[in-house]
N, C-alpha and C positions, 0 to 999 in steps of 0.2 A: 197717430191713430191709426190711419191705415195698414200700417206695419202690424197694430198691435192685433186688429180684427183679422187678419189673416193668418198670422201666427197662432193664433188662439183661442179656445172655444170659451166664446162669453155670453154669458146668460144674464137676461135682466129681470127681475125681481121686484115688485113694488107692493107695498103691504101685504107680504106673503104671498102673493099671486104672481106667478108665473108670467110674463110675459112673450109675445111673438110665440105663441101657443108652447112653449116652452121649447122652442128651437134655438140654436144657436144664433147669436148675429150675423148678420152677412151683409155685404156691401152692395150696393143697387147695381139691378143688371143694366150693361150697356148694350145700348142700341148699334148694331153693327153698321157698317157702311153699306151703302146701297149697291146690291153686287154680289157684296163678298160675305155674306149671312154666314156660310160657315166655318168652322174655325181650320187654318192648316197646318197639320201635323206631319212633322218631319222625324222619320227616326235618325240618329244621330250614328253617323259611321264609327267602327270599332276603332279607328286610328283617327286623329288628324293632328295636325300642323298646328304650334304657336306660331307668337310673332318674330322667334329668332327661328322658325324653319324646322324646329328641332321636331320628330314626333310622337304623340301624346297616345297613350291606349286609353280609351275610354269604358273598359271594360277591365282594369287592372290586370290586363293579361288573361283576359278571358273568367276571372273568377266572380266578376259582377256581369250584372245583364247590361243590355244596353240599354240606351236612354231616350227620350224623345223631346222635341222642341216643339211647342204649339203655340201659333201666334192667330189674335184676335185683333177683329177691326172694330171702330168705332166710327158712330153716325158724325160725330162732332171735333172738332179739332182738338185734341186732347188739352195740351197744353195752354188753350186760351180760356178753358173751362176752370176755374181755379178751384172752387169748389169739391167738384166732383169729381172731374177727371184728370187733371193735371198729376194729383199723386198715383193712380195708378195707372201712368203711361211711362212703365218701364218693363224690365222684363224680372219675375222671380227666378230665384233660384233655389230648385229642392234636391234634396237628397232621396227623396220619397215623398210621395203624396201629404205626411207629416211631417217632413223634415225639413222646413223650411232654412236655408242660410244667410240670406239677403236678398237684395235686389239692385239693378243700375239701371239707372233713367235712358230711354230709349235714345237720346241725345247725346249721352255717353258712346253709345255703339255706333250709331251713325248721324254724326251730327251735320245738317244743315242737307240732309235728303229730301226732296219733295216726295210728300205722300208720307213719310216716317210718323209724322203727327197723326197719324189715323189708327197707327198699330198699336197694341202694345202684347204681352204673350209669358211664359213662361218656360223654364226647362228644367226637366227632370231627370238626373243623373244619379243612379246610386254609388258611382266611382267617385263623388265628391266626398274626401277625407276629412275628418275633424280638423286638418290643417288648415282647409279651404274656408274654415268658418272662424269668423274675429268675432271678437267682444262686441255680443247686443244681438247679432244677426243682421245687422242692416246693411250690412255689404258684405261679399263674399270676398275670400283673399284674394289678392295678386298671386294667385300660383302660376305655372305652364299649363296645367289642365284648364283653368280658368280661362288662359290667354286663348288658347285653341277653342274651346267653348267658344267664346267671345267672338273671333274671327268666324264662326260656322255661322252664327245667330244674326251678326251684320250681313253676311250675303244674302242669307233668307230674306232679311226683313228689305234690303235693297230692293230685290226681286220682286215682292210683293207690294213695295210702294211704287215702283213703277209701273206696275199693273193700275194700282191705284191715282197715280197721277195723270197716266193715262186717258185714263176714263174721266175725269176732272177737264182735262184739256181736251174743248172742243175740236172734231177735224175741220181744217180750214183748207176749202177748194180753192186750187189754182187762181180762177176766175175772180172769186171774191177779193181776195189777197192782191189781185193785179188790181182792181178796181181802186181797194185800200189806199196802194202804194200810190197811184197817181194823186189822187187827192192829198197824200199824204207828200208826195213834192210839192204840189201847191202850198200847201200850209208852210214847207219849209221855208219858200222862195218869201211867201208874204211875213214871215217873221223877221226876219234880216233887217228890216226898214225900223224897225221897233227897238233892235237892242241898241242898245249905247246912246240913244235917242233922247235921255232923260237923267241928268247929271245934277240933281238937287238931292238936297237931305231932308228925314224927315221933322216933324216938327218936336221942338223939345231932344233933338238931339245935335252933340256940337259938330260942326263939318270938321271933318281930316283933312292932309296935307291935300293939296291940289290931286286931283285925280291925272292917272294916266292918259295923254290922247288914246278916244277909242280905236280899235283896230280896223283896219281897213276893209271898207264893204266889199262882198265876193266881187269877182271881175266881174263885168257884163259878158252875159252869155251870147253865143250866138245860136242862130235860129236851122240854119241849113248848113250839113254834114258836107265837109270837103274832103276832108283826110282823116286817119285814124293813127298814131300815134302810140307806142309802148313804153311806158316809164323801166325799161329794162335794155342792158348792153345785147342790143342785135347778135353781135360779134360771139357772146357766150350761149351755147347750148345750154339745154337746161334736161336736167339728169333726173330720171323718177326712177323708183324700185319699184319691177315687177309685184302688180298687184296694189299699188298704192294710189288712191284717186285725192287728185288737188280742186282746188278753186279756181280755174286759171285767170279768172278777171283778178282775184287776190295778189294773185304772185305776177302776172305781168302790165297788170295796171295798165288796161287802155283807155285810151281818151279822144274822144271823139272832137274834133276841129272846123271850125269853119275856116274862108279863105283870109278871114284877121287874125289867123291863131287863136281864136275864142271858142272856150269849151262848149259844146252842145250836148245839153245836159238831157232834152226829149229826145234823142236818137239812143236807140236800141240795138245792139248787135247779137250775131249768132257765129258760132265756131263752127272750124272746117278743120279736119286733118286728111293727109293725102293718103296716108293706111291706115286704118281702123284696128287691123291689127298689130300695131305696135302701141298706136295711144287711139282709144276710142271718145269719142263726144258722147258724153251724157247730156241731160236736162240739167237747168240752172247755171251753165259756165262753168261743167264741172269735166274733169278729164280722169279718164280709167287707164293705167300702163297693163296694158292687155298684152303685151307680147314681147319679146327682146328684141332690139332692134333701133334704126333710126329712122326718124319720118319728120314731116312740117307741118305746121299747123299756123292758121291764119283765121283773121275774123274779118266778120264786113258787115257792114252799115246796114239793115235788114231792109229791105223792099227798094237797095239799091245795088251798083256795081263797085261802091267805095270800098277797096280791102286795104289792110295794113301789109305788111311786110312780112316776108314768111319767116317763122322762129320753127330752130331746128332741136329736136327732142332724141333724146338718148335714154331708150330703158334697158337698166341693169337687170341682171339675173342676183339678186343679193344673196351672201354666203356668208355673211358676217358683218356684224354688226361692234362697235365699241364706242362706249359714251366712256367723255371726259368733261367734267371733273366727276369723281365717284360722290362726294357729297358735296353739298352748295347750300349757304344759307343767303339766301336773300331779303331785303328790306324791304316792309311793304311797299309799295308803287313801284318798285326798280325791277330793271332788266337784267337779266343775266344770261348766259349762252351756255347751252348744255351741247358740243361737238360730238358727231354722231360720225365715228369713220366706218366707211363702206368697204367690205372687200366684196367683187364681183367673181361668179365662175370662174373667169379667167385670170384671176389672182391681182388683179387691177385694185386698186386704192384711192379712196377719192372721200372728202367731208362737203363735198358740196351738192350731196344726191337727197333728192325727196325722200321724206319718207312719212309715215303714220306714226302720230305721237300718243303715248296714253301716260294716265297718270293714276294710280288706284287709291285715292283720299275719296273716304263718304261724299263728302262734299266737293265736288266738282267744280268749284269756282274757286278753289284755294288757290290754284294757279290757269293759268291761261299758258298756251304752247301755240306758236307758230309753226308752218312747216317746216320750217330752218332747225327748232330746235331753243329758240328764244323762249327763256320763261320770265312770264312778269308775277311777282307776287302780287295777288289781288285778294286773299284773305289771312288770315295768322294761322297758319298749322302747317302739317306735315304730309308729305307725300314722297312716293318713290315713283321716277319716271321711267320710260321706255320706249325706246323706237324701233318700227323696224318695217317690213314688207308683207304682205300676204295678209291672212287670217292669224291674229295671235292666238296660239295654243294650238291650232288647227292647220296646221303646214305651212305657215309663213315664217319668215327669217327673224326674230327679235334679236335684240341684245340680250346676251345671257347673264349679264350685271345689271342692274339697274341702278341710275342715280339717285340718290335720296337728296330729298329737297327739303329744307324748313323753313317757310317766311316768317320773318320777324319784326317787330315793332321797331320803325322807322321814326323815330324823333322828330327828324327833319324832312317832312312829305315833301314830293317832287311836285312843282306846277302843274296844273292841269294844260291841257291845250285852249291856245289863247286864239282868239277872235269868234268867230259863229258858230255856235254848237249846232249840229245837225240832231234830227231826231228821224231812229228808223225802227223798222217794225220786228218784233219776234215772228219767228218761223217763216221770214221771209227777206229781210236782209241778211248779208253777211257781217260776222263778227270779226273788225280788221286784224285782231289780235291771232285768231285761229284759222281762219280761212274758212271755215264753217258757219253755217245758219245759226244764231243765236233762239235755242229752244224757248217758249212760251213756260212759264213756271206759274202756279197759281200762286205760291205762297211770294213771291214778291212783289213789291207795288206796281202802283198801273202807268207810273214814269218810275223807270228802274236805272240806276246807275249804279256800276259798280268802280273800284277804284282803276282799273285798265281802262274802264269806259270815260271816266276823268281826264286821265291822261289823253287821250283818243279824243276828247272834245265831244264826246256823243252821248246821248242819250236815247233810252228805248222806249216805244209804248209796246207795254206789256199786253199782249192781246190775250194771255191766260189768267191775267188777276181775273178776282169773281166782278169785281166792277166794269175793266173792258168786256169779258166776257156776256155780259149782262146786255151790253148795248149792240154790242157784237150779233148778239144772237136775234136781236130787234130790227137789226139793219134791213134785212130782206122784207121787213112791213115797212117800215121808218125811216129811210134814210137819211131825211133831214135831221131827227133826234139823235144819230149815228153823231155825222157831221159836226152836228153842234158839241158834244160830247169829243169829238177827237179834237176839236177848235179847242175847245177848254183846256186840253191836255198841253197843248201848244203855247197857250197863252200862261200856264201855270209855270212851264219851263223859261220862259222868257222872262216871268217876272221871279223865280230864284237866280237868273242868269245874274241880273239887274243889282239883286241883294248881294250877291258873292261878287261883285265889283265895284260894288258903294264899300262894301266891307273889307275888301284885299288893298282899297286906294289909299286905307290908314295905315296898314302895315303895323310899325311895332308903337305905332300910338293910338291903336284900337283899345280903351278900356273897359276891362267890364263891367256890365252893365245890367239893369233891369228888363226882365222879359218884354213889361209891358213896353218899354220905350222899342226894343227891336219889333214889336207888334208895332207900335205907330208908325214906325217907317214900311214895315209891307204892307199896311193897308193904305199908306201914301203912295206907294209904288202902284199897287191896285186900283186905287182912284185916277190917279193918272193916267194909265197907261190901257185901264180895260175900255174905258168905254173908246176910246179913239181906236182902239182894237176891232171891238165888238161892229162898230159902227163899218167899219173894212169890209169882215169877212164877213158880216150877214148876207149879202149876195150869193159867195159861195154855199153857205149853209141851207140856203134856200132852194137852189137851183144845182148844185154840185159844178157848176162854171169857172173856169180859171178867172184869178183877179186882175184887174189890171194893173 
């Protein structure tokens, strides 16, 4: 019906009297997203490249006038407003204002892009020929010109979506994040004693085979730092491409130990470099390869004289990057290696050089890539991967031929991490898959876990979700309310872990069952665990002090 009203002039007459003052029926106006009231208009260039890299003329060689793309915004999330907005969450294609040729959902053009659920629009281009029109004018034909236009549209949707998403994500100051990080560490230690403490089944559910023994609890932590060790072979120097920034903590993985070799989680470390002109230390444990040469780096326990051993760093001026293999299929949840062979300005070659890695999928969570080029299939989809040093497209040196990656279904999913999961904070903690901070996402749940997170045995408290953002904004006025919310999410995570362990223990003996029986099991866990957990956590919620 939406397409009919958009493509035809429809008048309503009742008992011989014209309705709507004799004007054609129109769809109701859409309230724009605050701050984006004016539509964005983009002139379409005379030539665009299609998905195969071939140039397509958008004016038929200068015969037709140039076209334009118009993007509008919606105050509401369009795909969730099923009656009024979801049918209009699309790009309409027109040869001119009176010649529609069809439309495509925004989700087809930029799947999974945060902020895109507030965008719709139209493209007008007189070069759309009759062969671009399919019967019914529901959807434009898949022609090279349409492919080139789609890429142009997708890029501008992504840019506008990022602006919207940046506005939706609240700015989180470092001081507040540090306070919440401290609270999160307290809650993380608190939850461990409740994991694997209940091994019962719910009412009405037949017990499965004997569950496996619970994983060993986290080792006893130390309190007084005595030494620092790297989980890296110190004899092996660290080679980095010039212009590359890495997270030193995720690469070298330093551990602060006490005299008995126990991990000291409360210790904070700071990083140092012997020559900042070769490697400059930035905030958040990051190091930037600022110039060609060799230097040493080390870390120290903040406020003490306890230092690690020196680590040799060599910065290369990258001249050429070659990726292998060129094509790669990765089952969902599996990891595969893309090898980057680097040639420097002196003709030396090596494959162990740290580079920046990117991929061009609209949904950036399709794959996760480590600084070493290990790619994890995180969501079904396709993308092309590249690696290099320096700014991509503006003075940097990147692989000329990208690696094409397809994430396929995996009938036999890999098991996730065992033992005690960790709850991390978006915008604060580093994603162990990529070595970069996981950014908040308002379109993801508050308790967020991707496939790659499941394998790393981590969860994320997504501070950008509407629920978390609401309580976070109120934190300055009512910290008790925020701590109660934070604790509630930790308890929910523990209960989900218990549910998974309960049903995983049954293995092949688990039978399909009614939802009401699974719900009864969930409620049993909640009754058994919540009272004890809330009694234990109540002093922390009230005062914010550590739990004995």
